[in-house]
C-alpha positions as CSV (number, residue, x, y, z in Angstrom):
1,X,-120.4,-76.0,81.8
2,X,-124.0,-76.0,83.1
3,X,-126.2,-73.0,82.4
4,X,-126.9,-70.5,85.2
5,X,-130.1,-70.8,87.0
6,X,-132.9,-68.7,85.3
7,X,-133.6,-65.2,86.6
8,X,-136.4,-62.7,86.1
9,X,-136.5,-58.9,86.2
10,X,-137.7,-57.6,89.5
11,X,-136.5,-54.0,89.4
12,X,-136.3,-51.9,86.2
13,X,-133.4,-49.7,85.4
14,X,-135.5,-46.7,86.2
15,X,-136.3,-48.0,89.7
16,X,-132.7,-48.8,90.4
17,X,-131.6,-45.3,89.3
18,X,-134.1,-43.7,91.5
19,X,-133.3,-46.0,94.5
20,X,-129.6,-45.4,94.3
21,X,-129.9,-41.7,93.6
22,X,-132.1,-41.2,96.7
23,X,-129.8,-43.4,98.7
24,X,-126.6,-41.5,97.7
25,X,-128.3,-38.1,98.2
26,X,-129.5,-39.1,101.7
27,X,-126.0,-40.2,102.7
28,X,-124.6,-36.9,101.3
29,X,-127.2,-35.0,103.3
30,X,-126.4,-36.8,106.5
31,X,-122.7,-36.2,106.1
32,X,-123.0,-32.5,105.1
33,X,-125.7,-32.0,107.7
34,X,-123.3,-33.2,110.4
35,X,-120.7,-30.8,109.1
36,X,-123.0,-27.9,109.8
37,X,-122.8,-28.6,113.6
38,X,-119.7,-28.1,113.0
39,X,-117.4,-31.1,113.6
40,X,-114.9,-30.9,110.7
41,X,-112.3,-28.7,112.3
42,X,-112.9,-30.2,115.8
43,X,-112.1,-33.7,114.6
44,X,-109.6,-32.5,111.9
45,X,-111.6,-33.9,109.0
46,X,-110.6,-30.9,107.0
47,X,-107.0,-32.1,107.3
48,X,-107.7,-35.2,105.3
49,X,-106.9,-35.3,101.5
50,X,-109.7,-33.6,99.4
51,X,-111.6,-32.7,102.6
52,X,-110.4,-29.2,103.1
53,X,-113.8,-27.8,101.9
54,X,-115.5,-29.6,104.8
55,X,-114.2,-27.0,107.3
56,X,-115.9,-24.1,105.4
57,X,-119.5,-23.7,106.5
58,X,-120.7,-21.9,103.4
59,X,-119.2,-24.6,101.0
60,X,-120.6,-27.5,103.0
61,X,-124.0,-25.7,103.1
62,X,-123.9,-25.4,99.3
63,X,-123.0,-29.1,98.9
64,X,-125.9,-29.9,101.3
65,X,-128.3,-27.9,99.1
66,X,-127.0,-29.8,96.0
67,X,-127.8,-33.2,97.6
68,X,-131.1,-31.8,98.8
69,X,-132.0,-30.8,95.2
70,X,-131.1,-34.3,93.9
71,X,-133.3,-35.9,96.6
72,X,-136.3,-33.6,95.9
73,X,-136.0,-34.2,92.2
74,X,-136.0,-38.0,92.4
75,X,-138.6,-38.1,95.1
76,X,-140.9,-36.0,92.9
77,X,-140.1,-38.1,89.9
78,X,-140.8,-41.3,91.8
79,X,-144.2,-40.0,93.0
80,X,-145.3,-38.7,89.6
81,X,-144.1,-41.7,87.6
82,X,-145.7,-44.4,89.7
83,X,-148.9,-42.4,90.4
84,X,-149.3,-41.8,86.6
85,X,-148.8,-45.6,86.0
86,X,-151.0,-46.5,89.0
87,X,-148.2,-48.7,90.4
88,X,-148.8,-48.9,94.1
89,X,-147.6,-52.4,94.9
90,X,-145.0,-51.0,97.4
91,X,-147.7,-49.2,99.4
92,X,-148.8,-50.8,102.7
93,X,-151.9,-53.0,102.8
94,X,-154.3,-54.0,105.5
95,X,-152.8,-56.7,107.7
96,X,-149.2,-55.9,106.8
97,X,-148.2,-55.5,110.4
98,X,-149.4,-58.9,111.5
99,X,-148.1,-60.5,108.3
100,X,-144.7,-58.9,109.0
101,X,-144.6,-60.5,112.4
102,X,-145.5,-63.9,110.9
103,X,-142.7,-63.6,108.3
104,X,-140.1,-62.5,110.8
105,X,-141.1,-65.2,113.2
106,X,-140.8,-67.8,110.4
107,X,-137.3,-66.6,109.6
108,X,-136.2,-66.7,113.2
109,X,-137.7,-70.1,113.9
110,X,-136.7,-71.5,110.4
111,X,-140.3,-72.5,109.7
112,X,-142.4,-72.1,106.5
113,X,-143.2,-68.4,105.7
114,X,-146.6,-67.3,104.6
115,X,-146.7,-66.5,100.8
116,X,-145.8,-63.0,99.8
117,X,-146.4,-60.7,96.9
118,X,-143.7,-58.8,95.0
119,X,-142.8,-56.9,98.1
120,X,-142.8,-58.5,101.6
121,X,-145.2,-56.9,104.1
122,X,-142.3,-55.6,106.2
123,X,-140.9,-54.0,103.0
124,X,-144.1,-52.1,102.4
125,X,-144.2,-50.9,106.1
126,X,-140.5,-49.8,105.9
127,X,-141.3,-47.9,102.7
128,X,-144.0,-46.0,104.4
129,X,-141.8,-45.2,107.4
130,X,-138.9,-44.0,105.2
131,X,-141.3,-42.0,103.0
132,X,-142.6,-40.2,106.2
133,X,-139.1,-39.4,107.4
134,X,-138.0,-38.1,103.9
135,X,-141.2,-35.9,103.8
136,X,-140.3,-34.5,107.3
137,X,-136.8,-33.7,106.2
138,X,-137.9,-32.1,102.9
139,X,-140.5,-29.9,104.5
140,X,-138.3,-28.7,107.4
141,X,-135.4,-28.4,105.1
142,X,-137.4,-26.1,102.7
143,X,-138.4,-23.9,105.7
144,X,-134.8,-23.7,106.9
145,X,-133.7,-22.8,103.3
146,X,-136.4,-20.1,103.0
147,X,-135.1,-18.7,106.3
148,X,-131.7,-18.1,104.7
149,X,-133.3,-16.0,101.9
150,X,-133.2,-12.3,102.2
151,X,-136.4,-10.7,103.5
152,X,-137.9,-13.9,104.8
153,X,-138.2,-14.0,108.6
154,X,-139.6,-16.5,111.0
155,X,-139.8,-16.3,114.8
156,X,-137.1,-17.8,116.9
157,X,-139.6,-20.3,118.4
158,X,-140.7,-21.5,115.0
159,X,-137.1,-21.9,113.8
160,X,-136.2,-23.7,117.0
161,X,-138.9,-26.4,116.5
162,X,-138.2,-26.6,112.7
163,X,-134.6,-27.2,113.5
164,X,-135.4,-29.8,116.1
165,X,-137.7,-31.6,113.8
166,X,-135.1,-31.6,111.0
167,X,-132.5,-33.0,113.4
168,X,-135.0,-35.6,114.5
169,X,-135.6,-36.5,110.9
170,X,-131.9,-37.1,110.4
171,X,-131.7,-39.3,113.5
172,X,-134.7,-41.3,112.3
173,X,-133.2,-41.7,108.9
174,X,-130.0,-43.1,110.3
175,X,-132.1,-45.6,112.3
176,X,-134.1,-46.4,109.2
177,X,-130.9,-47.1,107.2
178,X,-129.5,-49.3,110.0
179,X,-132.8,-51.2,110.0
180,X,-132.9,-51.5,106.2
181,X,-129.4,-53.0,106.1
182,X,-130.1,-55.2,109.2
183,X,-132.9,-57.0,107.2
184,X,-130.2,-58.7,105.2
185,X,-128.8,-60.4,108.3
186,X,-131.6,-62.9,107.5
187,X,-130.4,-65.3,104.8
188,X,-133.8,-65.4,103.3
189,X,-133.7,-61.7,102.4
190,X,-130.2,-61.8,100.7
191,X,-131.3,-62.9,97.3
192,X,-133.3,-59.6,97.0
193,X,-130.0,-57.7,97.0
194,X,-129.2,-58.7,93.4
195,X,-132.5,-57.0,92.4
196,X,-131.2,-53.6,93.4
197,X,-128.0,-54.1,91.4
198,X,-128.7,-56.2,88.3
199,X,-132.5,-55.9,88.6
200,X,-132.9,-59.6,88.5
201,X,-133.6,-62.4,91.0
202,X,-133.8,-66.2,90.8
203,X,-136.9,-67.5,89.3
204,X,-136.9,-70.4,91.8
205,X,-136.8,-67.8,94.7
206,X,-139.8,-66.0,93.3
207,X,-141.9,-69.2,93.1
208,X,-140.8,-70.2,96.6
209,X,-141.3,-66.9,98.4
210,X,-143.3,-64.6,96.2
211,X,-146.1,-66.9,95.0
212,X,-148.7,-64.2,95.3
213,X,-146.8,-62.0,92.8
214,X,-148.8,-62.9,89.7
215,X,-146.6,-61.3,87.1
216,X,-143.5,-62.5,88.7
217,X,-144.7,-66.1,89.0
218,X,-145.7,-66.1,85.4
219,X,-142.3,-64.8,84.3
220,X,-140.5,-67.3,86.6
221,X,-142.4,-70.2,85.2
222,X,-141.6,-69.1,81.6
223,X,-137.9,-68.7,82.5
224,X,-137.7,-72.1,84.1
225,X,-139.5,-73.7,81.1
226,X,-137.0,-72.0,78.7
227,X,-134.1,-73.1,81.0
228,X,-135.2,-76.8,80.9
229,X,-135.6,-76.7,77.1
230,X,-132.1,-75.3,76.7
231,X,-130.5,-77.8,79.2
């Protein structure tokens, strides 16, 4: 039986834990946030098995707070961890917008893509957009939470706009999730999925598409060399 094609590590276990924890907490926040409208009893979600709690505003609010706490913890950890290590390869760079257009155009027309670093330019822009939406949700969410505390009052006008911005953030986050998943419609992006599950991607893929990622290219060449020696 031939050996499997060599792979290299692209996402550490820590990165994957943070990614999936934030993803799960956001899905939980969207779901429990919708329950606050309320819709559970109206559409009889509370009649489903194990969903009786969804019809109780106070319980769904507590669950919403739990997911919010998880999100805030992992966002804070992500910022502090990578800032401390000076790891900013996911941050947008000058020219990313035009480079993103070039990459998308190449995928649509099936032509040669421009070389990329560890992260594609559109990934870096998407990261910035999602980070902005999460920041909007966190800030407005904290204000709404403080409003529920005894002795803390805000004017109705302020709370109206805070609520509108929070709802806008939820809407933008849903759009961001759809856009994030839609990226994998392109066959060229699908190999990146394994990196968020196993942490590894094909060495050949790295050399072909991420030739500007110095550490990745070096690891990919070593992996291919070891693979040839074993074959």
